[in-house]
ROKOLRO-93385 format. One record per atom (N, C-alpha, C): x, y, z; residue number from 1; atom name; residue in three letters. Coordinates in Angstrom, 3 decimals. Layout:
+----------+----------+----------+------+------+------+
!        X !        Y !        Z ! resi ! name ! resn !
+----------+----------+----------+------+------+------+
!        X !        Y !        Z !  NUM !   CA !  ALA !
...
+----------+----------+----------+------+------+------+
END
This chain:
+----------+----------+----------+------+------+------+
!        X !        Y !        Z ! resi ! name ! resn !
+----------+----------+----------+------+------+------+
!    0.798 !   -1.215 !   -0.123 !    1 !    N !  UNK !
!   -0.069 !   -0.225 !    0.052 !    1 !   CA !  UNK !
!    0.969 !    1.613 !   -0.084 !    1 !    C !  UNK !
!    2.065 !    1.199 !   -0.032 !    2 !    N !  UNK !
!    3.423 !    2.288 !    0.527 !    2 !   CA !  UNK !
!    3.132 !    2.826 !   -1.121 !    2 !    C !  UNK !
!    3.362 !    1.776 !   -2.244 !    3 !    N !  UNK !
!    3.301 !    2.078 !   -3.555 !    3 !   CA !  UNK !
!    2.341 !    2.759 !   -4.311 !    3 !    C !  UNK !
!    0.736 !    2.634 !   -3.119 !    4 !    N !  UNK !
!   -0.107 !    2.599 !   -4.117 !    4 !   CA !  UNK !
!   -0.347 !    4.404 !   -3.705 !    4 !    C !  UNK !
!    0.229 !    4.700 !   -2.431 !    5 !    N !  UNK !
!    0.482 !    6.303 !   -1.927 !    5 !   CA !  UNK !
!    1.476 !    6.814 !   -2.955 !    5 !    C !  UNK !
!    2.861 !    6.047 !   -2.759 !    6 !    N !  UNK !
!    3.668 !    6.508 !   -4.235 !    6 !   CA !  UNK !
!    2.727 !    6.938 !   -5.272 !    6 !    C !  UNK !
!    2.037 !    6.063 !   -6.414 !    7 !    N !  UNK !
!    1.746 !    6.512 !   -7.201 !    7 !   CA !  UNK !
!    0.742 !    7.495 !   -7.195 !    7 !    C !  UNK !
!    0.042 !    7.505 !   -6.129 !    8 !    N !  UNK !
!   -0.718 !    8.626 !   -5.773 !    8 !   CA !  UNK !
!   -0.119 !   10.261 !   -5.812 !    8 !    C !  UNK !
!    0.866 !   10.076 !   -5.142 !    9 !    N !  UNK !
!    1.826 !   11.557 !   -4.853 !    9 !   CA !  UNK !
!    1.956 !   11.953 !   -6.288 !    9 !    C !  UNK !
!    2.917 !   10.748 !   -7.093 !   10 !    N !  UNK !
!    2.810 !   11.365 !   -8.153 !   10 !   CA !  UNK !
!    1.961 !   11.889 !   -9.661 !   10 !    C !  UNK !
!    0.902 !   11.454 !   -9.241 !   11 !    N !  UNK !
!   -0.477 !   12.097 !   -9.713 !   11 !   CA !  UNK !
!   -0.381 !   13.349 !   -9.553 !   11 !    C !  UNK !
!   -0.754 !   13.408 !   -7.831 !   12 !    N !  UNK !
!   -1.083 !   14.719 !   -7.338 !   12 !   CA !  UNK !
!   -0.005 !   15.966 !   -7.826 !   12 !    C !  UNK !
!    1.322 !   15.614 !   -8.938 !   13 !    N !  UNK !
!    2.561 !   16.496 !   -9.113 !   13 !   CA !  UNK !
!    2.384 !   16.075 !  -10.209 !   13 !    C !  UNK !
!    1.139 !   15.468 !  -11.369 !   14 !    N !  UNK !
!    0.896 !   15.583 !  -12.651 !   14 !   CA !  UNK !
!    2.139 !   14.385 !  -12.839 !   14 !    C !  UNK !
!    2.827 !   13.919 !  -12.650 !   15 !    N !  UNK !
!    3.895 !   12.874 !  -13.241 !   15 !   CA !  UNK !
!    2.873 !   11.828 !  -13.478 !   15 !    C !  UNK !
!    2.488 !   11.644 !  -14.682 !   16 !    N !  UNK !
!    1.598 !   10.308 !  -15.045 !   16 !   CA !  UNK !
!    2.224 !    9.016 !  -15.154 !   16 !    C !  UNK !
!    3.344 !    9.360 !  -16.117 !   17 !    N !  UNK !
!    4.527 !    8.219 !  -16.349 !   17 !   CA !  UNK !
!    4.848 !    7.260 !  -15.289 !   17 !    C !  UNK !
!    5.396 !    8.137 !  -14.046 !   18 !    N !  UNK !
!    5.802 !    7.514 !  -12.802 !   18 !   CA !  UNK !
!    4.509 !    6.972 !  -12.099 !   18 !    C !  UNK !
!    3.538 !    7.642 !  -12.139 !   19 !    N !  UNK !
!    2.410 !    6.793 !  -11.167 !   19 !   CA !  UNK !
!    2.042 !    5.475 !  -11.890 !   19 !    C !  UNK !
!    1.750 !    5.253 !  -13.331 !   20 !    N !  UNK !
!    1.309 !    4.607 !  -13.798 !   20 !   CA !  UNK !
!    2.388 !    3.521 !  -14.269 !   20 !    C !  UNK !
!    3.581 !    3.704 !  -13.878 !   21 !    N !  UNK !
!    4.748 !    2.957 !  -13.654 !   21 !   CA !  UNK !
!    3.955 !    1.632 !  -12.692 !   21 !    C !  UNK !
!    3.885 !    2.476 !  -11.340 !   22 !    N !  UNK !
!    3.590 !    1.774 !  -10.362 !   22 !   CA !  UNK !
!    2.323 !    0.987 !  -10.050 !   22 !    C !  UNK !
!    1.313 !    1.800 !  -10.721 !   23 !    N !  UNK !
!   -0.306 !    1.429 !   -9.868 !   23 !   CA !  UNK !
!   -0.388 !   -0.026 !  -11.219 !   23 !    C !  UNK !
!    0.541 !    0.038 !  -12.586 !   24 !    N !  UNK !
!   -0.025 !   -0.964 !  -13.421 !   24 !   CA !  UNK !
!    1.216 !   -2.572 !  -12.400 !   24 !    C !  UNK !
!    1.422 !   -1.897 !  -11.884 !   25 !    N !  UNK !
!    1.888 !   -3.545 !  -11.363 !   25 !   CA !  UNK !
!    1.768 !   -3.336 !   -9.893 !   25 !    C !  UNK !
!    0.668 !   -3.071 !   -9.376 !   26 !    N !  UNK !
!   -0.374 !   -3.172 !   -7.241 !   26 !   CA !  UNK !
!   -0.994 !   -4.172 !   -7.969 !   26 !    C !  UNK !
!   -1.473 !   -4.970 !   -8.150 !   27 !    N !  UNK !
!   -2.656 !   -6.266 !   -7.504 !   27 !   CA !  UNK !
!   -3.853 !   -6.162 !   -7.297 !   27 !    C !  UNK !
!   -4.106 !   -4.808 !   -6.312 !   28 !    N !  UNK !
!   -5.090 !   -4.066 !   -5.714 !   28 !   CA !  UNK !
!   -5.853 !   -3.286 !   -5.769 !   28 !    C !  UNK !
!   -7.262 !   -3.594 !   -5.485 !   29 !    N !  UNK !
!   -8.247 !   -2.740 !   -6.445 !   29 !   CA !  UNK !
!   -7.746 !   -1.188 !   -6.332 !   29 !    C !  UNK !
!   -7.062 !   -1.185 !   -5.184 !   30 !    N !  UNK !
!   -6.637 !    0.405 !   -4.688 !   30 !   CA !  UNK !
!   -5.782 !    1.063 !   -6.319 !   30 !    C !  UNK !
!   -4.497 !   -0.130 !   -6.088 !   31 !    N !  UNK !
!   -3.412 !   -0.154 !   -7.496 !   31 !   CA !  UNK !
!   -4.618 !    0.311 !   -8.742 !   31 !    C !  UNK !
!   -5.660 !   -0.533 !   -8.746 !   32 !    N !  UNK !
!   -6.534 !   -0.465 !  -10.080 !   32 !   CA !  UNK !
!   -6.934 !    0.933 !   -9.994 !   32 !    C !  UNK !
!   -7.682 !    1.409 !   -9.020 !   33 !    N !  UNK !
!   -8.032 !    3.045 !   -8.931 !   33 !   CA !  UNK !
!   -7.086 !    4.255 !   -9.043 !   33 !    C !  UNK !
!   -5.952 !    4.045 !   -8.527 !   34 !    N !  UNK !
!   -4.854 !    4.703 !   -8.929 !   34 !   CA !  UNK !
!   -4.543 !    4.591 !  -10.631 !   34 !    C !  UNK !
!   -4.672 !    3.771 !  -10.728 !   35 !    N !  UNK !
!   -4.717 !    3.350 !  -12.517 !   35 !   CA !  UNK !
!   -6.013 !    3.636 !  -13.712 !   35 !    C !  UNK !
!   -6.676 !    4.093 !  -12.764 !   36 !    N !  UNK !
!   -7.977 !    4.549 !  -13.631 !   36 !   CA !  UNK !
!   -7.862 !    5.939 !  -13.516 !   36 !    C !  UNK !
!   -7.672 !    6.718 !  -12.408 !   37 !    N !  UNK !
!   -6.971 !    8.093 !  -12.252 !   37 !   CA !  UNK !
!   -6.323 !    8.461 !  -13.193 !   37 !    C !  UNK !
!   -5.389 !    7.312 !  -13.316 !   38 !    N !  UNK !
!   -3.818 !    8.135 !  -13.944 !   38 !   CA !  UNK !
!   -4.686 !    8.027 !  -15.153 !   38 !    C !  UNK !
!   -5.205 !    7.190 !  -16.301 !   39 !    N !  UNK !
!   -5.917 !    6.997 !  -16.934 !   39 !   CA !  UNK !
!   -6.819 !    8.087 !  -17.710 !   39 !    C !  UNK !
!   -8.187 !    8.474 !  -16.337 !   40 !    N !  UNK !
!   -8.491 !    9.531 !  -17.013 !   40 !   CA !  UNK !
!   -8.214 !   11.211 !  -17.120 !   40 !    C !  UNK !
!   -7.110 !   11.008 !  -16.235 !   41 !    N !  UNK !
!   -6.260 !   12.295 !  -16.937 !   41 !   CA !  UNK !
!   -5.291 !   12.394 !  -17.786 !   41 !    C !  UNK !
!   -4.673 !   11.393 !  -18.447 !   42 !    N !  UNK !
!   -3.876 !   11.336 !  -19.807 !   42 !   CA !  UNK !
!   -4.674 !   12.445 !  -20.442 !   42 !    C !  UNK !
!   -6.021 !   12.032 !  -21.357 !   43 !    N !  UNK !
!   -6.850 !   11.749 !  -21.038 !   43 !   CA !  UNK !
!   -7.166 !    9.635 !  -22.156 !   43 !    C !  UNK !
!   -7.136 !    9.420 !  -21.685 !   44 !    N !  UNK !
!   -7.518 !    7.973 !  -22.059 !   44 !   CA !  UNK !
!   -8.952 !    7.570 !  -21.484 !   44 !    C !  UNK !
!  -10.109 !    7.903 !  -21.317 !   45 !    N !  UNK !
!  -11.750 !    6.894 !  -21.441 !   45 !   CA !  UNK !
!  -11.854 !    6.061 !  -21.096 !   45 !    C !  UNK !
!  -11.143 !    5.143 !  -22.432 !   46 !    N !  UNK !
!  -12.126 !    3.465 !  -22.509 !   46 !   CA !  UNK !
!  -11.167 !    2.945 !  -21.609 !   46 !    C !  UNK !
!   -9.583 !    3.275 !  -21.691 !   47 !    N !  UNK !
!   -9.081 !    2.782 !  -20.600 !   47 !   CA !  UNK !
!   -9.023 !    2.599 !  -18.791 !   47 !    C !  UNK !
!   -9.437 !    4.171 !  -18.935 !   48 !    N !  UNK !
!   -9.628 !    4.514 !  -17.321 !   48 !   CA !  UNK !
!  -10.858 !    3.921 !  -16.799 !   48 !    C !  UNK !
!  -11.782 !    3.837 !  -17.802 !   49 !    N !  UNK !
!  -12.892 !    2.769 !  -17.480 !   49 !   CA !  UNK !
!  -12.867 !    1.541 !  -17.142 !   49 !    C !  UNK !
!  -11.679 !    1.199 !  -17.914 !   50 !    N !  UNK !
!  -11.416 !   -0.522 !  -18.110 !   50 !   CA !  UNK !
!  -10.780 !   -0.735 !  -16.733 !   50 !    C !  UNK !
!  -10.191 !    0.025 !  -15.897 !   51 !    N !  UNK !
!   -9.431 !   -0.286 !  -14.763 !   51 !   CA !  UNK !
!  -10.495 !    0.262 !  -13.770 !   51 !    C !  UNK !
!  -11.463 !    0.972 !  -14.207 !   52 !    N !  UNK !
!  -12.702 !    1.350 !  -13.168 !   52 !   CA !  UNK !
!  -13.645 !   -0.009 !  -12.463 !   52 !    C !  UNK !
!  -13.529 !   -0.789 !  -14.187 !   53 !    N !  UNK !
!  -14.171 !   -1.821 !  -14.044 !   53 !   CA !  UNK !
!  -13.632 !   -3.226 !  -13.236 !   53 !    C !  UNK !
!  -12.334 !   -2.788 !  -13.316 !   54 !    N !  UNK !
!  -11.240 !   -4.086 !  -12.417 !   54 !   CA !  UNK !
!  -11.865 !   -3.531 !  -10.528 !   54 !    C !  UNK !
!  -11.668 !   -2.191 !  -10.694 !   55 !    N !  UNK !
!  -12.307 !   -1.747 !   -9.305 !   55 !   CA !  UNK !
!  -13.186 !   -2.416 !   -7.882 !   55 !    C !  UNK !
!  -14.397 !   -2.224 !   -9.317 !   56 !    N !  UNK !
!  -15.427 !   -3.111 !   -8.612 !   56 !   CA !  UNK !
!  -15.717 !   -1.719 !   -7.676 !   56 !    C !  UNK !
!  -16.011 !   -2.562 !   -6.091 !   57 !    N !  UNK !
!  -16.375 !   -1.402 !   -5.010 !   57 !   CA !  UNK !
!  -15.360 !   -1.096 !   -4.601 !   57 !    C !  UNK !
!  -15.133 !   -0.059 !   -3.962 !   58 !    N !  UNK !
!  -14.020 !    0.451 !   -3.263 !   58 !   CA !  UNK !
!  -14.685 !    0.949 !   -2.472 !   58 !    C !  UNK !
!  -13.779 !    0.788 !   -1.161 !   59 !    N !  UNK !
!  -14.139 !    1.207 !    0.262 !   59 !   CA !  UNK !
!  -14.859 !    3.018 !    0.413 !   59 !    C !  UNK !
!  -13.538 !    3.101 !   -0.613 !   60 !    N !  UNK !
!  -14.067 !    4.950 !   -0.119 !   60 !   CA !  UNK !
!  -15.089 !    5.594 !   -0.934 !   60 !    C !  UNK !
!  -15.833 !    4.507 !   -1.690 !   61 !    N !  UNK !
!  -16.555 !    4.939 !   -2.576 !   61 !   CA !  UNK !
!  -18.110 !    5.906 !   -1.852 !   61 !    C !  UNK !
!  -18.566 !    5.159 !   -0.949 !   62 !    N !  UNK !
!  -19.892 !    5.667 !    0.030 !   62 !   CA !  UNK !
!  -19.100 !    6.926 !    0.367 !   62 !    C !  UNK !
!  -17.900 !    7.207 !    1.302 !   63 !    N !  UNK !
!  -17.865 !    8.295 !    1.625 !   63 !   CA !  UNK !
!  -17.580 !    9.640 !    0.208 !   63 !    C !  UNK !
!  -17.252 !    9.337 !   -0.511 !   64 !    N !  UNK !
!  -17.069 !    9.444 !   -1.718 !   64 !   CA !  UNK !
!  -18.123 !   10.434 !   -2.733 !   64 !    C !  UNK !
!  -19.513 !    9.314 !   -2.766 !   65 !    N !  UNK !
!  -20.285 !    9.833 !   -2.881 !   65 !   CA !  UNK !
!  -21.337 !   11.265 !   -2.187 !   65 !    C !  UNK !
!  -20.842 !   11.302 !   -1.098 !   66 !    N !  UNK !
!  -21.498 !   11.726 !    0.027 !   66 !   CA !  UNK !
!  -20.964 !   13.388 !   -0.178 !   66 !    C !  UNK !
!  -19.398 !   13.464 !   -0.449 !   67 !    N !  UNK !
!  -18.582 !   14.201 !   -0.468 !   67 !   CA !  UNK !
!  -18.852 !   15.066 !   -2.030 !   67 !    C !  UNK !
!  -19.259 !   13.895 !   -2.945 !   68 !    N !  UNK !
!  -19.597 !   14.330 !   -3.797 !   68 !   CA !  UNK !
!  -20.411 !   15.884 !   -3.736 !   68 !    C !  UNK !
!  -21.514 !   14.853 !   -3.383 !   69 !    N !  UNK !
!  -23.028 !   15.369 !   -3.448 !   69 !   CA !  UNK !
!  -22.874 !   16.628 !   -2.590 !   69 !    C !  UNK !
!  -22.382 !   16.745 !   -1.419 !   70 !    N !  UNK !
!  -21.819 !   17.726 !   -1.075 !   70 !   CA !  UNK !
!  -21.759 !   19.658 !   -1.931 !   70 !    C !  UNK !
!  -20.411 !   18.738 !   -2.434 !   71 !    N !  UNK !
!  -19.688 !   19.975 !   -3.642 !   71 !   CA !  UNK !
!  -20.857 !   19.941 !   -4.345 !   71 !    C !  UNK !
!  -21.632 !   19.724 !   -5.216 !   72 !    N !  UNK !
!  -22.741 !   19.880 !   -6.432 !   72 !   CA !  UNK !
!  -23.928 !   20.313 !   -6.008 !   72 !    C !  UNK !
!  -24.354 !   20.351 !   -4.408 !   73 !    N !  UNK !
!  -24.594 !   21.306 !   -4.177 !   73 !   CA !  UNK !
!  -25.229 !   22.228 !   -4.459 !   73 !    C !  UNK !
!  -23.828 !   22.990 !   -4.185 !   74 !    N !  UNK !
!  -23.468 !   24.332 !   -4.566 !   74 !   CA !  UNK !
!  -24.159 !   24.579 !   -5.688 !   74 !    C !  UNK !
!  -24.078 !   24.192 !   -6.877 !   75 !    N !  UNK !
!  -24.228 !   24.479 !   -8.413 !   75 !   CA !  UNK !
!  -25.346 !   23.708 !   -9.388 !   75 !    C !  UNK !
!  -25.656 !   24.185 !  -10.096 !   76 !    N !  UNK !
!  -26.918 !   23.682 !  -10.821 !   76 !   CA !  UNK !
!  -26.076 !   22.699 !  -11.942 !   76 !    C !  UNK !
!  -26.523 !   21.497 !  -11.879 !   77 !    N !  UNK !
!  -26.183 !   20.269 !  -12.570 !   77 !   CA !  UNK !
!  -26.658 !   20.330 !  -13.557 !   77 !    C !  UNK !
!  -25.773 !   19.504 !  -14.606 !   78 !    N !  UNK !
!  -26.296 !   19.332 !  -16.194 !   78 !   CA !  UNK !
!  -26.411 !   17.946 !  -16.451 !   78 !    C !  UNK !
!  -26.653 !   17.510 !  -17.638 !   79 !    N !  UNK !
!  -26.738 !   16.166 !  -17.914 !   79 !   CA !  UNK !
!  -25.244 !   15.153 !  -17.476 !   79 !    C !  UNK !
!  -23.984 !   16.296 !  -17.404 !   80 !    N !  UNK !
!  -22.620 !   15.504 !  -17.403 !   80 !   CA !  UNK !
!  -22.272 !   15.273 !  -16.072 !   80 !    C !  UNK !
!  -23.313 !   16.297 !  -14.997 !   81 !    N !  UNK !
!  -23.053 !   15.724 !  -13.554 !   81 !   CA !  UNK !
!  -23.922 !   15.327 !  -12.548 !   81 !    C !  UNK !
!  -25.244 !   15.371 !  -13.132 !   82 !    N !  UNK !
!  -25.992 !   15.009 !  -12.647 !   82 !   CA !  UNK !
!  -25.751 !   13.603 !  -11.383 !   82 !    C !  UNK !
!  -24.866 !   12.976 !  -12.058 !   83 !    N !  UNK !
!  -24.908 !   11.670 !  -10.993 !   83 !   CA !  UNK !
!  -23.826 !   12.266 !   -9.714 !   83 !    C !  UNK !
!  -23.791 !   13.378 !   -9.602 !   84 !    N !  UNK !
!  -23.045 !   13.831 !   -8.064 !   84 !   CA !  UNK !
!  -24.236 !   13.460 !   -7.280 !   84 !    C !  UNK !
!  -25.303 !   13.825 !   -7.348 !   85 !    N !  UNK !
!  -26.315 !   14.387 !   -6.512 !   85 !   CA !  UNK !
!  -26.725 !   13.086 !   -5.690 !   85 !    C !  UNK !
!  -26.099 !   12.196 !   -5.975 !   86 !    N !  UNK !
!  -26.681 !   10.830 !   -5.600 !   86 !   CA !  UNK !
!  -26.645 !   10.907 !   -3.783 !   86 !    C !  UNK !
!  -25.437 !   10.933 !   -3.713 !   87 !    N !  UNK !
!  -24.690 !   11.029 !   -2.467 !   87 !   CA !  UNK !
!  -24.876 !   10.031 !   -1.742 !   87 !    C !  UNK !
!  -25.362 !    8.678 !   -2.175 !   88 !    N !  UNK !
!  -25.043 !    7.258 !   -2.152 !   88 !   CA !  UNK !
!  -24.500 !    6.389 !   -2.653 !   88 !    C !  UNK !
!  -24.466 !    6.348 !   -3.914 !   89 !    N !  UNK !
!  -23.874 !    5.417 !   -4.630 !   89 !   CA !  UNK !
!  -22.758 !    6.246 !   -5.957 !   89 !    C !  UNK !
!  -21.407 !    5.600 !   -5.687 !   90 !    N !  UNK !
!  -20.614 !    6.577 !   -6.745 !   90 !   CA !  UNK !
!  -20.435 !    6.031 !   -7.498 !   90 !    C !  UNK !
!  -20.153 !    6.154 !   -8.825 !   91 !    N !  UNK !
!  -20.651 !    6.124 !  -10.473 !   91 !   CA !  UNK !
!  -19.051 !    6.069 !  -11.131 !   91 !    C !  UNK !
!  -18.149 !    5.374 !  -11.128 !   92 !    N !  UNK !
!  -17.090 !    6.177 !  -11.268 !   92 !   CA !  UNK !
!  -16.627 !    6.346 !  -13.192 !   92 !    C !  UNK !
!  -17.655 !    5.401 !  -13.606 !   93 !    N !  UNK !
!  -17.400 !    5.623 !  -15.048 !   93 !   CA !  UNK !
!  -18.278 !    7.082 !  -15.681 !   93 !    C !  UNK !
!  -19.238 !    7.385 !  -14.600 !   94 !    N !  UNK !
!  -19.806 !    8.408 !  -14.522 !   94 !   CA !  UNK !
!  -19.064 !    9.529 !  -14.648 !   94 !    C !  UNK !
!  -18.192 !    9.233 !  -13.998 !   95 !    N !  UNK !
!  -16.838 !   10.420 !  -13.504 !   95 !   CA !  UNK !
!  -15.957 !   10.689 !  -14.747 !   95 !    C !  UNK !
!  -15.998 !    9.361 !  -15.479 !   96 !    N !  UNK !
!  -15.212 !    9.365 !  -16.439 !   96 !   CA !  UNK !
!  -15.416 !   10.289 !  -17.564 !   96 !    C !  UNK !
!  -17.257 !   10.166 !  -17.644 !   97 !    N !  UNK !
!  -18.000 !   10.216 !  -18.738 !   97 !   CA !  UNK !
!  -18.054 !   12.260 !  -18.566 !   97 !    C !  UNK !
!  -17.742 !   12.925 !  -16.494 !   98 !    N !  UNK !
!  -17.769 !   13.840 !  -16.858 !   98 !   CA !  UNK !
!  -16.700 !   14.825 !  -17.310 !   98 !    C !  UNK !
!  -15.368 !   14.090 !  -16.678 !   99 !    N !  UNK !
!  -14.405 !   14.362 !  -17.410 !   99 !   CA !  UNK !
!  -14.079 !   14.841 !  -18.822 !   99 !    C !  UNK !
!  -14.444 !   13.414 !  -19.343 !  100 !    N !  UNK !
!  -14.702 !   13.810 !  -20.557 !  100 !   CA !  UNK !
!  -15.754 !   15.168 !  -21.430 !  100 !    C !  UNK !
!  -16.807 !   15.052 !  -21.154 !  101 !    N !  UNK !
!  -17.631 !   16.187 !  -21.039 !  101 !   CA !  UNK !
!  -16.843 !   17.668 !  -20.674 !  101 !    C !  UNK !
!  -15.901 !   17.873 !  -19.685 !  102 !    N !  UNK !
!  -15.613 !   19.119 !  -20.201 !  102 !   CA !  UNK !
!  -14.385 !   19.116 !  -20.851 !  102 !    C !  UNK !
!  -13.388 !   18.158 !  -20.980 !  103 !    N !  UNK !
!  -12.647 !   18.380 !  -22.312 !  103 !   CA !  UNK !
!  -13.404 !   19.078 !  -23.461 !  103 !    C !  UNK !
!  -14.557 !   18.324 !  -23.732 !  104 !    N !  UNK !
!  -15.111 !   18.517 !  -24.857 !  104 !   CA !  UNK !
!  -15.957 !   20.006 !  -25.347 !  104 !    C !  UNK !
!  -16.010 !   20.794 !  -23.744 !  105 !    N !  UNK !
!  -16.792 !   21.599 !  -23.758 !  105 !   CA !  UNK !
!  -18.143 !   21.483 !  -23.815 !  105 !    C !  UNK !
!  -18.567 !   20.166 !  -22.987 !  106 !    N !  UNK !
!  -20.081 !   19.703 !  -22.670 !  106 !   CA !  UNK !
!  -20.991 !   19.927 !  -21.703 !  106 !    C !  UNK !
!  -20.102 !   21.168 !  -20.745 !  107 !    N !  UNK !
!  -20.476 !   20.527 !  -19.203 !  107 !   CA !  UNK !
!  -19.752 !   22.363 !  -18.934 !  107 !    C !  UNK !
!  -20.260 !   22.829 !  -18.432 !  108 !    N !  UNK !
!  -20.101 !   24.162 !  -17.826 !  108 !   CA !  UNK !
!  -19.881 !   24.042 !  -15.963 !  108 !    C !  UNK !
!  -20.066 !   22.282 !  -15.677 !  109 !    N !  UNK !
!  -19.131 !   22.702 !  -14.054 !  109 !   CA !  UNK !
!  -18.028 !   22.023 !  -14.040 !  109 !    C !  UNK !
!  -16.993 !   22.008 !  -14.495 !  110 !    N !  UNK !
!  -15.494 !   22.173 !  -14.348 !  110 !   CA !  UNK !
!  -14.736 !   21.647 !  -13.321 !  110 !    C !  UNK !
!  -15.544 !   23.365 !  -12.513 !  111 !    N !  UNK !
!  -14.853 !   23.046 !  -11.288 !  111 !   CA !  UNK !
!  -15.376 !   22.585 !   -9.895 !  111 !    C !  UNK !
!  -17.109 !   21.857 !   -9.770 !  112 !    N !  UNK !
!  -17.640 !   20.869 !   -9.535 !  112 !   CA !  UNK !
!  -16.465 !   19.708 !   -9.327 !  112 !    C !  UNK !
!  -15.985 !   19.166 !  -10.644 !  113 !    N !  UNK !
!  -15.987 !   18.135 !  -10.987 !  113 !   CA !  UNK !
!  -13.910 !   18.247 !  -10.840 !  113 !    C !  UNK !
!  -13.632 !   19.148 !  -10.391 !  114 !    N !  UNK !
!  -12.215 !   19.560 !  -10.246 !  114 !   CA !  UNK !
!  -12.562 !   18.979 !   -8.822 !  114 !    C !  UNK !
!  -13.007 !   20.017 !   -8.059 !  115 !    N !  UNK !
!  -13.138 !   19.520 !   -6.589 !  115 !   CA !  UNK !
!  -13.711 !   18.456 !   -6.453 !  115 !    C !  UNK !
!  -14.273 !   17.683 !   -6.927 !  116 !    N !  UNK !
!  -14.805 !   16.281 !   -6.468 !  116 !   CA !  UNK !
!  -13.492 !   15.286 !   -6.966 !  116 !    C !  UNK !
!  -12.829 !   15.058 !   -7.622 !  117 !    N !  UNK !
!  -11.441 !   14.515 !   -7.781 !  117 !   CA !  UNK !
!  -10.545 !   15.000 !   -7.218 !  117 !    C !  UNK !
!  -10.602 !   16.691 !   -6.349 !  118 !    N !  UNK !
!   -9.589 !   16.101 !   -5.686 !  118 !   CA !  UNK !
!   -9.802 !   15.214 !   -4.310 !  118 !    C !  UNK !
!  -11.502 !   15.663 !   -4.123 !  119 !    N !  UNK !
!  -12.252 !   14.950 !   -3.021 !  119 !   CA !  UNK !
!  -11.595 !   13.143 !   -2.952 !  119 !    C !  UNK !
!  -11.839 !   12.909 !   -4.098 !  120 !    N !  UNK !
!  -11.156 !   11.365 !   -4.685 !  120 !   CA !  UNK !
!  -10.144 !   11.555 !   -4.349 !  120 !    C !  UNK !
!   -9.092 !   11.845 !   -4.550 !  121 !    N !  UNK !
!   -7.569 !   12.039 !   -4.407 !  121 !   CA !  UNK !
!   -7.860 !   11.638 !   -2.806 !  121 !    C !  UNK !
!   -8.394 !   12.619 !   -2.025 !  122 !    N !  UNK !
!   -7.876 !   12.371 !   -0.666 !  122 !   CA !  UNK !
!   -8.398 !   11.492 !   -0.205 !  122 !    C !  UNK !
!   -9.261 !   11.497 !   -0.132 !  123 !    N !  UNK !
!  -10.086 !    9.751 !    0.144 !  123 !   CA !  UNK !
!   -9.103 !    8.597 !   -0.255 !  123 !    C !  UNK !
!   -8.626 !    8.581 !   -1.178 !  124 !    N !  UNK !
!   -8.180 !    7.237 !   -1.669 !  124 !   CA !  UNK !
!   -6.557 !    7.200 !   -1.113 !  124 !    C !  UNK !
!   -5.680 !    8.515 !   -1.369 !  125 !    N !  UNK !
!   -4.744 !    8.421 !   -0.559 !  125 !   CA !  UNK !
!   -4.352 !    8.072 !    0.950 !  125 !    C !  UNK !
!   -5.886 !    8.753 !    1.454 !  126 !    N !  UNK !
!   -5.898 !    8.511 !    3.165 !  126 !   CA !  UNK !
!   -5.928 !    6.819 !    3.399 !  126 !    C !  UNK !
!   -7.017 !    6.177 !    2.735 !  127 !    N !  UNK !
!   -7.430 !    5.066 !    2.727 !  127 !   CA !  UNK !
!   -6.028 !    3.988 !    2.549 !  127 !    C !  UNK !
!   -5.175 !    4.493 !    1.487 !  128 !    N !  UNK !
!   -3.916 !    3.804 !    1.113 !  128 !   CA !  UNK !
!   -2.741 !    3.797 !    2.145 !  128 !    C !  UNK !
!   -3.022 !    4.911 !    2.344 !  129 !    N !  UNK !
!   -1.897 !    5.549 !    4.058 !  129 !   CA !  UNK !
!   -2.227 !    4.860 !    4.923 !  129 !    C !  UNK !
!   -3.444 !    4.556 !    5.359 !  130 !    N !  UNK !
!   -4.025 !    4.216 !    6.623 !  130 !   CA !  UNK !
!   -3.238 !    2.135 !    6.485 !  130 !    C !  UNK !
!   -3.964 !    1.917 !    5.492 !  131 !    N !  UNK !
!   -3.677 !    0.333 !    4.981 !  131 !   CA !  UNK !
!   -1.820 !    0.239 !    5.019 !  131 !    C !  UNK !
!   -1.733 !    1.202 !    5.320 !  132 !    N !  UNK !
!    0.339 !    1.254 !    4.244 !  132 !   CA !  UNK !
!    0.719 !    1.209 !    5.658 !  132 !    C !  UNK !
!    0.259 !    2.093 !    7.269 !  133 !    N !  UNK !
!   -0.196 !    1.847 !    8.708 !  133 !   CA !  UNK !
!   -0.022 !    0.866 !    8.950 !  133 !    C !  UNK !
!   -0.967 !   -0.155 !    8.939 !  134 !    N !  UNK !
!   -1.672 !   -1.087 !    9.333 !  134 !   CA !  UNK !
!   -2.891 !   -0.830 !   10.506 !  134 !    C !  UNK !
!   -3.333 !    0.822 !   10.319 !  135 !    N !  UNK !
!   -4.081 !    0.938 !   11.264 !  135 !   CA !  UNK !
!   -5.125 !    1.548 !   10.680 !  135 !    C !  UNK !
+----------+----------+----------+------+------+------+
END
């Protein structure tokens, strides 16, 4: 899990290749999650979805759904960002689609998605760190 933390730190500072080198060799769902985020950032949306399918349900997803709903409550959601309002179920595929919508100019909610991605990073990093420390 320490390697998963390193993958996340590389992503935080936009070193996608370094993050990818680590995450692609992690057999855990957390490694697949970092791998999915990295491909979403490239952007390689299809590959990101492949890795998120490998994640399945991750322990951070309930908290992430709740935080995303809180972040989204301050804005007017559109087709690309309505999924954020759920509050109970995180949909990583919809997040990939939302990021693609930003890249293609199909949503005005870029700030909401950036704030949500930051919450996602923080929750995943904290989870991996706690696992690495054994707490």
